[in-house]
N, C-alpha and C positions, 0 to 999 in steps of 0.2 A: 574464496577470495581472502577474507579476513578470518583468521583462526584465532579467536579470542577466548581464552578459558575463563573459568570462574575467578581465579586469582587476579588476572589482568582486569576483569570487570570490577573487582573489589578495589583495586588500586585507583582505577579511573574515578569511581564513586567517591573514594576518600579524598582524592585531590580536588575534585569538583566541590565537595563539601567544605574543604578548607578555603578554597578560593572564593566561592560564592556565598557560603553560609547556608544554614538549613532552610530559612524562609525563602530565599531566592531560588535555591535548588528545587524546592517543592513546586514553586511556580513554573520553573523551567521544565520540570518533568511533566507537569500537567499540559503545558503548551505543546511539548513534543508529542505526547500521547494523542492530543486532539489533532495535530497535524498528520500523524500516522493514520488515525481513523478516517480523516477526510480523504487522504490519499488512497486508502483501501477502498472506500466507497466509490471514489471516482474511477478507480481501476475496474471495480466490479460492474459499474454502469457502462464503462467502455466495452468490456468484454461481452456484456449482455446485448448491447447495441450492435456490436460486430456480429454476434451469433444470429441476431434477428435479421440483419442485412444479408448474411450468407444464406439463411433459410429462405428469405424472400427471393434472392437471386436464383437459388436452386429450383424453387417452385416455378419461377418464370421460365427457366430453361426447360423444365419438364412439360409445361403447357405448350411451348413452342415445338417441342419434339412431337407431341401428339397431333399438332396441326399438319405436320409434313407428311 
């Protein structure tokens, strides 16, 4: 989707450093890192929950097949 190379990343960081300053940029990067971590944990929990629900549903279907 977005093909950003090392050069483009460097320009983005340089512009952000000039606009926000080093202290604010550090705070912003920490906040972004925390948000990405929370998002990844939520996604992992969602996938685990979905997997458990699918397993439970399959187990229920198998038990119904045995009764017939």
